[in-house]
Structure formats: structure tokens, C-alpha cells
C-alpha positions in Angstrom: 9.6 -37.8 -27.2 12.8 -35.7 -26.6 13.0 -33.0 -24.1 13.5 -30.4 -26.8 10.3 -31.5 -28.7 8.4 -31.4 -25.4 9.5 -27.8 -24.9 8.4 -26.9 -28.4 5.0 -28.5 -27.8 4.6 -26.6 -24.6 5.4 -23.1 -26.1 3.3 -23.8 -29.2 0.2 -24.7 -27.0 0.5 -21.9 -24.5 -2.9 -20.5 -25.4 -4.7 -23.8 -24.9 -2.8 -24.7 -21.7 -3.5 -21.4 -20.0 -7.1 -21.3 -21.3 -7.7 -24.7 -19.5 -5.9 -23.3 -16.4 -8.2 -20.2 -16.3 -11.3 -22.3 -16.7 -10.1 -24.7 -14.0 -9.5 -21.8 -11.6 -12.9 -20.3 -12.2 -14.5 -23.7 -11.6 -12.5 -24.0 -8.4 -13.8 -20.7 -7.2 -17.4 -21.7 -8.0 -16.8 -25.0 -6.1 -15.6 -23.0 -3.0 -18.8 -20.9 -3.3 -20.9 -24.1 -3.3 -19.0 -25.3 -0.2 -19.7 -22.0 1.5 -23.4 -22.3 0.8 -23.3 -25.9 2.2 -22.0 -24.5 5.5 -18.3 -25.4 5.3 -16.4 -23.2 7.9 -14.5 -20.2 6.5 -11.1 -21.3 7.8 -11.4 -24.6 5.9 -12.2 -22.6 2.7 -9.2 -20.4 3.4 -6.9 -23.5 3.6 -8.4 -24.8 0.4 -7.6 -21.5 -1.4 -4.0 -21.5 -0.2 -3.5 -25.2 -0.9 -4.9 -25.1 -4.4 -3.1 -22.0 -5.6 0.3 -22.8 -4.1 -0.1 -26.4 -5.2 -0.6 -25.3 -8.8 2.4 -22.9 -8.6 4.6 -25.6 -7.1 3.5 -28.1 -9.8 4.6 -25.7 -12.5 7.9 -25.1 -10.7 8.6 -28.8 -10.4 7.6 -29.5 -14.1 9.9 -26.6 -15.2 13.0 -27.7 -13.3 16.2 -27.5 -15.3 19.9 -28.0 -15.1 20.7 -25.9 -18.2 22.3 -22.5 -17.6 20.4 -20.5 -20.2 17.1 -22.1 -19.1 17.9 -21.2 -15.5 19.0 -17.6 -16.0 16.9 -16.5 -19.0 14.3 -19.2 -19.7 16.2 -20.2 -22.8 15.3 -16.9 -24.4 12.1 -18.5 -25.8 9.3 -16.7 -24.1 6.8 -15.1 -26.5 6.2 -11.4 -26.0 2.5 -11.7 -25.0 3.3 -14.2 -22.3 6.4 -12.3 -21.2 4.2 -9.2 -20.9 1.9 -11.2 -18.7 4.7 -12.6 -16.6 6.4 -9.2 -16.3 3.1 -7.7 -15.1 2.8 -10.3 -12.4 6.5 -9.8 -11.5 5.7 -6.0 -11.4 2.3 -6.0 -9.6 3.6 -6.9 -6.2 2.0 -6.8 -2.8 2.5 -3.0 -3.1 0.3 -2.8 -6.2 -2.3 -5.4 -5.3 -2.5 -4.9 -1.5 -1.1 -1.4 -1.0 -2.1 0.6 -4.0 -5.8 0.9 -3.4 -5.1 1.3 0.3 -2.7 4.1 -0.4 -5.3 5.8 -2.6 -7.9 5.3 0.2 -5.6 7.1 2.7 -4.0 9.7 0.4 -6.9 10.3 -2.0 -5.9 12.4 -5.0 -2.2 12.5 -4.0 -2.0 8.7 -4.1 -2.3 9.0 -7.9 1.5 9.8 -7.9 2.1 6.1 -7.5 0.0 5.2 -10.5 1.5 7.9 -12.7 5.1 6.9 -11.7 4.7 3.2 -12.0 3.0 3.2 -15.3 5.0 6.0 -16.8 8.2 4.1 -16.0 7.5 1.6 -18.7 7.8 4.3 -21.3 11.4 4.8 -20.2 11.9 1.0 -20.1 10.7 0.7 -23.7 12.5 3.7 -25.2 15.8 3.9 -23.3 16.8 0.5 -21.9 15.1 -2.9 -22.3 15.6 -3.5 -26.1 19.2 -2.5 -25.9 20.0 -4.8 -23.0 18.3 -7.6 -24.9 20.4 -6.9 -27.9 23.5 -7.0 -25.7 22.5 -10.5 -24.6 23.5 -10.6 -20.9 22.1 -12.7 -18.1 22.1 -9.9 -15.4 22.3 -6.1 -15.2 25.7 -6.2 -13.5 26.9 -8.3 -16.4 26.1 -5.4 -18.7 27.8 -2.9 -16.5 31.0 -5.0 -16.3 31.3 -5.5 -20.0 30.3 -1.9 -21.0 32.6 -0.3 -18.4 35.3 -3.0 -18.2 36.4 -4.9 -15.1 34.8 -5.8 -11.9 34.6 -2.3 -10.2 31.4 -1.4 -12.1 30.1 -5.0 -11.6 30.6 -4.8 -7.8 28.9 -1.3 -7.7 26.0 -2.7 -9.7 25.7 -5.7 -7.4 25.6 -3.6 -4.3 22.8 -1.4 -5.7 20.9 -4.4 -7.0 21.1 -6.2 -3.6 20.0 -3.0 -1.7 17.0 -2.2 -3.7 15.9 -5.8 -4.4 16.3 -6.9 -0.8 14.2 -3.9 0.5 11.6 -4.8 -2.2 11.5 -8.5 -1.4 11.0 -7.8 2.3 7.9 -5.9 1.4 6.6 -8.8 -0.6 7.1 -11.2 2.3 5.3 -8.9 4.6 2.4 -9.1 2.1 2.4 -12.9 2.2 2.5 -12.8 6.0 -0.5 -10.4 6.2 -2.6 -12.6 3.8 -1.5 -15.8 5.4 -2.4 -14.5 8.9 -5.9 -13.5 7.7 -6.6 -16.5 5.4 -5.2 -19.2 7.6 -5.8 -17.7 11.0 -2.2 -18.1 12.1 0.2 -15.5 13.6 1.9 -13.0 11.2 5.3 -14.3 12.1 4.5 -17.9 11.3 2.6 -16.9 8.1 5.7 -15.2 6.8 7.6 -18.4 6.8 4.7 -20.4 5.4 4.6 -17.9 2.5 8.3 -18.3 2.1 7.9 -22.0 1.3 5.5 -21.1 -1.6 8.0 -18.6 -2.9 11.0 -21.1 -2.8 9.1 -24.0 -4.4 8.4 -21.8 -7.5 11.8 -20.3 -8.0 14.4 -22.7 -6.6 14.0 -25.7 -8.9 13.6 -24.1 -12.3 15.1 -20.6 -12.0 13.8 -18.1 -14.6 12.1 -20.8 -16.6 9.9 -21.9 -13.7 9.3 -18.4 -12.5 8.1 -17.3 -16.0 5.4 -19.9 -16.4 4.4 -19.6 -12.7 4.1 -15.8 -13.1 1.8 -16.2 -16.1 -0.5 -18.4 -14.0 -0.3 -15.9 -11.1 -1.3 -13.0 -13.3 -4.5 -14.8 -14.3 -5.3 -15.4 -10.6 -4.5 -11.9 -9.4 -6.3 -10.0 -12.1 -9.5 -12.0 -11.7 -9.2 -11.6 -7.9 -8.7 -7.8 -8.2 -11.6 -7.2 -10.6 -14.3 -9.4 -9.2 -15.1 -7.5 -5.9 -15.2 -4.0 -7.4 -17.2 -5.2 -10.4 -19.8 -6.7 -7.9 -19.9 -3.5 -5.9 -20.4 -1.4 -9.0 -23.2 -3.7 -10.2 -24.9 -3.7 -6.8 -24.9 0.0 -6.4 -25.4 1.3 -9.9 -26.3 -1.7 -12.1 -23.2 -1.1 -14.2 -20.4 -3.8 -14.0 -17.7 -1.3 -15.1 -16.4 0.4 -11.9 -14.4 3.0 -13.9 -17.7 4.4 -15.3 -19.2 4.7 -11.8 -16.1 6.1 -10.1 -17.1 9.7 -10.5 -20.5 9.1 -8.9 -18.8 7.4 -6.0 -16.5 10.4 -5.5 -19.5 12.7 -5.4 -21.1 10.5 -2.7 -17.8 10.5 -0.7 -17.7 14.3 -0.9 -21.3 14.5 0.4 -20.4 12.1 3.3 -17.3 14.0 4.1 -19.3 17.2 4.4 -21.8 15.5 6.7 -19.0 14.1 8.8 -17.2 17.5 9.0 -14.1 16.3 7.2 -11.7 19.2 6.6 -10.4 20.1 3.2 -6.9 18.9 4.2 -8.2 15.4 4.9 -10.6 15.2 1.9 -10.3 12.4 -0.6 -10.7 14.6 -3.6 -8.6 17.7 -2.8 -5.2 17.7 -4.6 -1.9 18.3 -2.8 -3.3 17.9 0.7 -0.8 15.2 1.7 2.1 16.0 -0.8 2.8 19.5 -2.0 3.4 19.8 -5.7 7.2 19.4 -5.3 6.9 16.1 -3.4 4.1 14.9 -5.7 6.1 15.3 -8.9 9.3 14.2 -7.2 7.6 11.0 -6.2 6.3 10.5 -9.7 9.8 11.0 -11.1 11.5 8.6 -8.6 9.0 5.9 -9.3 9.2 6.3 -13.1 13.0 6.2 -13.1 13.1 3.5 -10.5 10.8 1.3 -12.7 13.3 1.7 -15.5 16.1 0.6 -13.3 14.9 -2.3 -11.2 17.0 -5.4 -12.1 14.2 -8.0 -11.6 12.1 -6.1 -14.1 14.8 -5.6 -16.7 16.0 -9.2 -16.6 12.5 -10.3 -17.7 13.2 -8.7 -21.1 16.3 -10.9 -21.4 14.0 -13.9 -21.9 12.4 -13.0 -25.3 13.5 -14.5 -28.6 14.5 -11.2 -30.2 14.9 -7.4 -29.7 11.7 -6.8 -31.5 9.8 -9.1 -29.1 11.5 -7.4 -26.1 10.0 -4.1 -27.3 6.5 -5.5 -28.0 6.7 -7.3 -24.7 7.0 -3.9 -22.9 3.7 -2.8 -24.6 2.0 -6.0 -23.5 3.3 -5.4 -20.0 1.9 -1.9 -19.9 -1.6 -3.2 -21.1 -1.7 -5.9 -18.4 -0.6 -3.5 -15.7 -3.1 -0.8 -16.9 -6.0 -3.2 -16.3 -5.2 -3.2 -12.6 -4.1 0.4 -12.1 -7.1 1.7 -14.0 -9.3 -0.1 -11.4 -7.4 0.8 -8.2 -8.8 4.4 -7.8 -12.3 3.0 -8.1 -11.4 0.2 -5.6 -10.3 2.7 -3.1 -13.3 5.0 -3.6 -15.8 2.1 -3.2 -14.0 0.9 0.0 -14.1 4.4 1.5 -17.8 4.8 0.7 -18.6 1.4 2.3 -16.7 2.4 5.5 -18.6 5.7 5.6 -21.9 4.0 5.2 -21.5 0.8 7.2 -18.9 1.5 9.9 -18.7 5.2 10.9 -21.6 6.2 13.1 -22.4 2.7 14.3 -22.5 1.9 18.1 -19.3 0.2 19.2 -21.2 -2.9 20.3 -22.7 -3.3 16.8 -19.5 -3.1 14.7 -19.1 -5.9 12.1 -16.9 -8.9 12.9 -14.3 -8.2 10.3 -13.2 -5.2 12.4 -11.9 -7.6 15.0 -10.3 -10.0 12.5 -8.0 -7.2 11.2 -7.7 -5.6 14.6 -6.1 -8.8 15.9 -3.3 -8.5 13.4 -2.8 -4.8 14.1 -4.4 -3.4 10.9 -7.3 -1.6 12.5 -7.2 0.7 15.6 -10.2 2.2 17.4 -9.7 5.0 19.9 -6.0 4.4 19.7 -5.9 0.7 20.4 -5.9 -2.5 18.3 -9.6 -3.5 17.8 -9.3 -7.0 19.1 -12.8 -7.2 20.7 -15.7 -5.1 21.9 -14.6 -4.9 25.5 -11.1 -3.5 24.5 -12.4 -0.8 22.2 -15.2 0.1 24.6 -12.7 0.6 27.4 -10.4 2.6 25.1 -13.1 4.9 23.9 -14.4 5.3 27.4 -11.2 7.1 28.3 -12.0 9.8 25.8 -13.9 12.7 27.4 -17.5 13.0 26.1 -17.4 9.8 23.9 -20.9 8.6 23.3 -20.3 5.0 22.4 -20.8 5.8 18.7 -17.8 5.3 16.4 -16.5 8.6 15.1 -14.3 9.0 12.0 -11.5 10.5 14.1 -11.4 7.4 16.3 -11.2 4.9 13.4 -7.8 4.0 11.9 -7.3 1.4 9.2 -3.9 0.7 7.7 -3.5 0.9 3.9 -2.4 -2.7 3.7 -5.9 -3.9 5.0 -8.1 -2.1 2.4 -8.0 -4.5 -0.5 -8.2 -7.6 1.6 -10.9 -6.3 3.8 -13.2 -4.6 1.1 -15.3 -7.8 0.4 -16.0 -8.1 4.1 -16.6 -4.4 4.5 -19.2 -4.6 1.7 -20.8 -7.8 3.2 -19.9 -10.0 0.2 -19.7 -13.8 0.6 -16.5 -15.3 2.1 -15.6 -16.9 -1.3 -14.9 -13.4 -2.6 -12.7 -12.6 0.4 -10.8 -15.8 -0.2 -10.5 -15.0 -3.9 -9.0 -11.6 -3.1 -6.6 -13.1 -0.6 -5.5 -15.7 -3.2 -4.9 -12.8 -5.7 -2.8 -10.9 -3.1 -0.9 -14.0 -2.4 -0.2 -14.5 -6.1 1.0 -10.9 -6.5 3.3 -11.1 -3.5 4.7 -14.6 -4.5 5.3 -13.6 -8.2 7.3 -10.5 -7.3 9.2 -12.2 -4.5 10.1 -15.0 -6.9 11.6 -12.5 -9.4 13.4 -10.5 -6.8 14.9 -13.5 -5.1 16.0 -14.8 -8.4 17.6 -11.5 -9.3 19.5 -11.4 -6.0 20.6 -15.1 -6.2 21.7 -14.7 -9.8 23.8 -11.7 -9.0 25.6 -13.6 -6.2 26.0 -16.9 -8.1 26.6 -15.6 -11.6 28.2 -12.2 -11.1 30.1 -12.9 -7.8 30.9 -16.7 -7.9 31.0 -17.6 -11.6 32.5 -14.3 -12.8 34.9 -13.3 -10.0 35.6 -16.3 -7.7 35.6 -19.5 -9.9 35.3 -18.8 -13.6 35.9 -22.4 -14.5 33.2 -23.8 -12.2 31.1 -26.6 -13.9 27.5 -25.8 -14.7 26.0 -28.1 -12.1 28.0 -26.4 -9.4 27.0 -22.9 -10.5 23.3 -23.9 -10.3 23.7 -25.6 -6.9 25.4 -22.4 -5.6 22.5 -20.3 -7.1 19.9 -22.5 -5.3 21.7 -22.5 -2.0 22.1 -18.7 -2.1 18.4 -18.3 -3.1 17.4 -20.2 0.1 19.7 -18.2 2.3 18.6 -14.8 1.0 15.0 -15.9 1.3 15.4 -16.9 5.0 17.1 -13.7 5.9 14.4 -11.6 4.1 11.7 -13.5 5.9 13.4 -12.9 9.2 13.6 -9.2 8.6 9.9 -9.2 7.3 8.7 -10.9 10.5 9.6 -7.7 12.4 7.4 -5.6 10.0 9.9 -2.7 9.5 7.4 -0.4 7.7 4.3 -0.4 5.6 4.5 -2.1 2.2 4.3 0.9 -0.1 6.9 2.9 1.9 9.4 0.1 1.6 8.8 -0.3 -2.1 9.2 3.5 -2.6 12.6 3.3 -0.9 13.7 0.5 -3.3 12.7 2.7 -6.3 14.7 5.6 -5.1 17.8 3.5 -4.6 17.5 1.9 -8.0 16.8 5.2 -9.7 19.9 6.9 -8.2 22.2 4.0 -8.3 21.5 2.2 -11.7 19.6 4.5 -14.0 22.4 7.0 -14.8 24.9 4.2 -15.5 22.4 2.3 -17.7 21.4 5.4 -19.7 24.9 6.7 -20.1 26.2 3.2 -20.8 23.9 2.9 -23.8 23.5 6.5 -25.0 26.9 8.1 -24.3 29.9 6.5 -26.0 32.3 8.8 -24.2 31.3 7.8 -20.7 34.3 6.1 -19.1 34.6 3.3 -16.6 35.9 5.5 -13.8 33.0 7.9 -14.4 30.4 5.1 -14.2 31.8 3.7 -11.0 32.0 7.2 -9.4 28.5 8.1 -10.6 26.9 4.8 -9.3 28.5 5.3 -5.8 27.8 9.0 -5.7 24.1 8.7 -6.6 23.5 5.6 -4.5 25.2 6.7 -1.3 23.6 10.2 -1.5 20.1 8.6 -1.7 20.8 6.0 0.9 22.2 8.5 3.4 19.2 10.8 3.0 16.8 7.9 3.4 18.4 6.4 6.4 19.2 9.6 8.3 15.7 11.2 7.8 14.0 7.9 8.8 16.2 6.3 11.4 18.7 9.0 12.6 16.8 12.3 12.4 18.5 13.8 15.5 21.9 13.3 13.8 20.5 14.9 10.7 19.5 18.0 12.6 22.5 18.3 14.8 25.3 17.3 12.4 23.9 17.6 8.8 21.9 20.8 9.4 18.5 19.3 8.4 15.3 21.1 9.3 11.6 20.4 9.6 9.5 19.6 6.5 6.3 21.7 6.3 2.6 20.9 6.1 1.6 20.9 2.4 -1.7 22.9 3.1 -0.8 25.3 5.9 3.0 25.7 5.2 3.6 25.3 9.0 6.6 23.3 10.2 5.8 19.6 11.0 7.9 19.8 14.1 9.1 22.8 16.1 12.7 21.9 16.3 13.8 24.9 18.5 11.1 24.2 21.0 11.8 20.4 21.1 15.5 21.1 21.7 14.6 23.0 24.8 11.9 20.7 26.1 13.1 17.3 25.0 16.8 17.5 24.1 17.1 13.7 24.4 15.2 13.3 21.1 18.2 14.7 19.2 20.6 12.2 20.9 18.7 9.0 19.9 19.7 6.7 17.1 17.8 4.1 15.1 14.4 5.5 16.1 10.9 4.0 15.6 8.4 5.3 13.1 6.5 6.9 16.0 9.5 9.1 17.0 8.5 12.8 16.7 11.3 13.5 14.2 11.2 10.4 12.1 10.6 11.2 8.4 9.7 14.8 9.3 13.1 16.5 8.7 15.3 16.9 5.6 16.3 19.4 3.0 14.1 21.6 0.8 11.0 19.9 2.2 11.7 16.7 0.2 10.2 13.6 1.8 12.4 10.6 2.2 10.3 8.4 -0.2 11.6 10.7 -2.9 15.2 10.6 -1.8 16.2 9.7 -5.3 15.6 13.3 -6.3 19.0 14.1 -4.8 20.9 11.0 -6.0 19.8 11.0 -9.6 21.2 14.3 -10.7 24.4 13.8 -8.6 24.9 10.4 -10.4 24.5 11.9 -13.9 26.6 15.0 -13.1 29.4 12.9 -11.6 29.5 10.7 -14.7 29.6 13.7 -17.0 32.4 15.5 -15.1 34.6 12.5 -14.5 34.3 11.5 -18.2 35.6 14.9 -19.2 38.8 14.3 -17.2 39.5 10.6 -18.1 40.4 8.8 -21.3 37.5 8.0 -23.5 36.6 4.3 -24.3 38.5 2.8 -27.3 37.0 2.6 -30.8 36.2 -1.0 -30.5 34.0 -0.4 -27.5 32.4 2.6 -29.1 31.6 0.5 -32.2 30.1 -2.1 -29.8 27.8 0.6 -28.3 26.7 1.6 -31.8 25.9 -2.0 -32.5 23.6 -2.6 -29.5 21.6 0.5 -30.4 20.6 -1.0 -33.7 17.2 -2.8 -33.4 18.0 -5.4 -36.0 20.6 -8.2 -36.0 21.7 -11.0 -33.7 22.5 -10.8 -30.0 25.9 -9.1 -29.5 27.3 -11.2 -26.7 26.6 -14.9 -26.2 26.9 -16.0 -22.6 28.2 -19.4 -21.7 
């Protein structure tokens, strides 16, 4: 049987293949549950979960290996819309969504909904403004489109720089996620677990490029969505007898309110009070940055290059939104159930009687009690003993859990069997691996295709191009893992930075490139750099060089969203601790870090400055430079038409 006929058989039997895969995965989880009942130690079960899931992904990657350029970069443009929607959802639902989303909602309450609104709303922009038109154009990468639409390599280089910046920031967050899960599931150090996870990422993406990543991501979506739904469905059934957590969400919120009142939680710290953590400006600014960033992320957009037609690209966006909705519609309930379990089973307990999971997560720095990592009873007892009047009973004010721990820990918080914890960890691993695969592929493709094959050696043979792509993939992955091993910030914060960078750097150029025939090459290049550098500067200065921001750039303190009071008294600090304003590259614990800026805009919404500057720069520069020729304007008209063949055929 020829290779071509084998591919045809595979794509025509996708339903049966993934149906068998899903049944096999469920049977594996049941088998692990039987082993747990038989007394097999938890760490052995953890190794079985990791070995089985990564083994399946690796097998798919090996079976999908290819040496054909279009298969490597765009999966041969043969992925049906339903499965591309599923793969895109897995590509999209990263460690930030799976691990961080519910945790962010747990900590931020109502205000955490900004993440759900922004990340789902962004697909409306993808469907209406960008994805179908890039598919009609027929490129391999986003910088490819910028180079052809605006002519020459200046726009391509600008696009590559933005792509590298946002994708690298994003992929570091995913590798942090794999490290957290590996550390908990395999009982190894975070630093080692980061590199173990990296092996899984590379096996899936290195051999088969986009083709392997696509079929692996479909398998990963099935694992992650089962893993996300099972714990919260069990909790809803146990508490209310209704296996649909979205229907019992309101009742859980009412119980949380009652618990908060009993514990003396202030309105500013309440789970259900709006605008207690973000004021309305920052709430809607974050929604906007996440929406626009979603429509600009190269690793998401390149997924729509893989469909057979423009029509399928558009319907693929709809499928993506459905598959993402299933998880995001569950996340608020997940957070609420986790918070209620903590209120009922942790807060108010004697320190000596706290459950064992507290120490499991305390050892990897995700839970602090009385200001210290909860590594064992003796440590937290000693720490709490230093607090005047502490009674040995855990108080809410003395309990800190990081957002990244909530989803992974919820099964243990609720006392569910270990098999459920292992299942959730396997789902989190699938989410982190799937997004990391897509991001690393986007970065490596930009370097191998846009830099090497387009600018350095245009006549390079296909085999050499693919070898270069794979070598670069490994190098970028190792550098990202090294950065991730230092845990530079929490997962959601890093991802939010990536969205602002993409929103300010790429969105104006993509929208103007498709919808404004008069936008010139000089305007596009100027707009990309203006938007990107404005956002990057605001982000880096407010987070890492706040003293420079105050002294040189005239920044001032942001304000508390509830009281309106300044977060830091800059005049007082300048008198009492002037050295704070002379320090560079400060830690997150620095008194000024992420607390200064302009107009009270938080740095995770830095794109709010860069986006309008990017659009305005393109508009103004276009007015003073020569408009594109008629041939190019006709070309732009052509890619806007939904019917017809692909405009540009890559070789």
C-alpha cells in the first residue's frame, strides 16, 4: 500500500481511530483505579500515568514523521475542520487554562472572569478578521504573510521578533506547568521535572512537525477535557446529587458567601464582589488585550493554515470555540468548589491535623502557612508560634495557596481517590505539552523557514531545511527549559504578557494588511515596532525596573481598586528607603514591582498602550508614503473573497 493511500485511510477513519483511543484511555484509568484499590503505591501509579500518556503521544509523533515540506509546516493542508478545532483547542488550552484558570478564579473571584471573557471573545476576532484570509493567502507562517503583503524582509524581520518574544514568553509558562505537574506526580525536583517534560514535548514535535503535532493534539484534547471534567462532576454529584457542576455553581457561591461572613472576610477580599482586585478600567483593558492577543498569536493562527479550504478554516474556528467553551464554562465552578472545600476542610483545623496534601504542595513552594513553605508540621508550628496570640488553629489569613496549585490539588483537597489526582495531572500535562509543541513549532518554523530558507539560503534542499528546523527546535526548547527552571513568574501572568506583546506588535499589521489596501510597507514596519516596543517597555519597566520608571519616566503609584488609595507611598519611600529607586532587575517581592505605571494601568494590560500607537502609526505613515501598486491592491481584494483557490502556493 502506498504512503499516499495510507494517509487517505488514516484521515477517512479518524472517528474510529480516536473512538478506540478514547475507550482505551478510559479503560486505562479504570485499570489504575483497580491497582490503587489493590494497594499499589501512589508514586508507582504516577509513573504509570506519565509513561502511558507520553508513550502514546510519542508513538503518534513517530508514526507521523515526515520529510515533506508541506506536511512538516502545515500538515499537508488536509486536516478536517472538526479535528483541527479539537487540535486548536488543545493548542490553545495551555497550562494557563488548565492549571492556572481555575486557580486565578479562586484567587481573584469575580474579577478572574476577565480571562474567560478575553480568551473566548478573541476567537470572534479570529473568525471574522484574520484566520480565513490568511488561509486563502496560503502561507506557511505569519511572517510569510507580512513579507509578501508589505514587500521585502523588513516587515518579515519585525514579525519574527514579535513572534519570538510572545511565543518564547508563552512557551516558558508551559514548561513551568510541566515542571509543576512532574514534580507532584513523579516526586522529583521541579528543576529536574522541567527537563523530563521537555523530552515529552520534543518527541511529539521534532519528528513530524505540524503533522505530528496535529494528531498528537487531538489525542491530548481528549485526555485533558476528560481530566478537567471528572473531578468537578464528582464533587457536584457528591454534594448536590447533580452531575452538572454549572447548575450547582450558584448554590456553591451562596455557601462561599456564608462561609466568608463567618470567617470575617472583608468585601475587598470576597469571591463574589466585582472589581475588588481590578478596577473597571483594568478589568476591561485586560479583556481587550486578551481578545486581541488571541487573534494575533502565531501558533494559533498557523493552525488554520492546515485545513483543506477557506470554508473549513472558518468552520474550524467555530469548532475550536465549542471545544474551548466546554472547559471555560466549567472553570468558574471548579474554582468555587475548590474554595468551598478549603473553607470546610482546611481553615479552622488544628495545625497538627492538617491533611497530608498540604505538605506535598508545600514542599514545591505552592502552599505557605504563617509565611513559610508548608513542608512539615514542625515547620509550620514553629512559624505560627512566632505570631502573637496564635492558637494553633489555622486561620484564613495565615493560609496561602498559589493559583497554579488549585486544579492539581482539588481532588486531594476533596479527599477523592488518587486515581482522580493522577488523571488531573495527566490532563494538565497534556495541556502544557500540546501548547508547548505548537509554540516551539512556531518559533522553529520562523527561524528555519523565514530566516534560513527565505533570507539566508533560498536554494537550500528540502532535507537541509527540515534538519535545520529540527535542530533549532531542540535549541529553543532547551533554552526555554533553562529559563523555566528559574520559575520567573506565575503561569497566568507570563501568558498575559505574551498576549499584550502579540496584540500590540502583530494585530494592527494583520488587520491593516488585510482590510486596508492603502497601508504601505513603511507604515507597517513602523507600526509593528512602535506598538511592540511601547508595550515591551511598559511591561519590563513596571515589573523589573520600577525605580527607573519613577525617577526617569515619571511613573507613579497605581491605586487600590476599592479604596482608591495609592498602592505605595512614593514620596515617603524616597525619604525612608531611597535605595529602592536605584535598584534594577528587581524581584517580584520588591515594594515597587508591578505597582507603578501610568493612568493606573496594570502591566498585564500593557497592550492597551501599544495597540492604539501601532494603529495610529500605520495610519499616519501611510498618509505620507506611496500607496501600494494596483497589482498588490488587487491581490488584497482576492484574499478577501471567501471562494476560490489558495492565492500563493509555497514551495
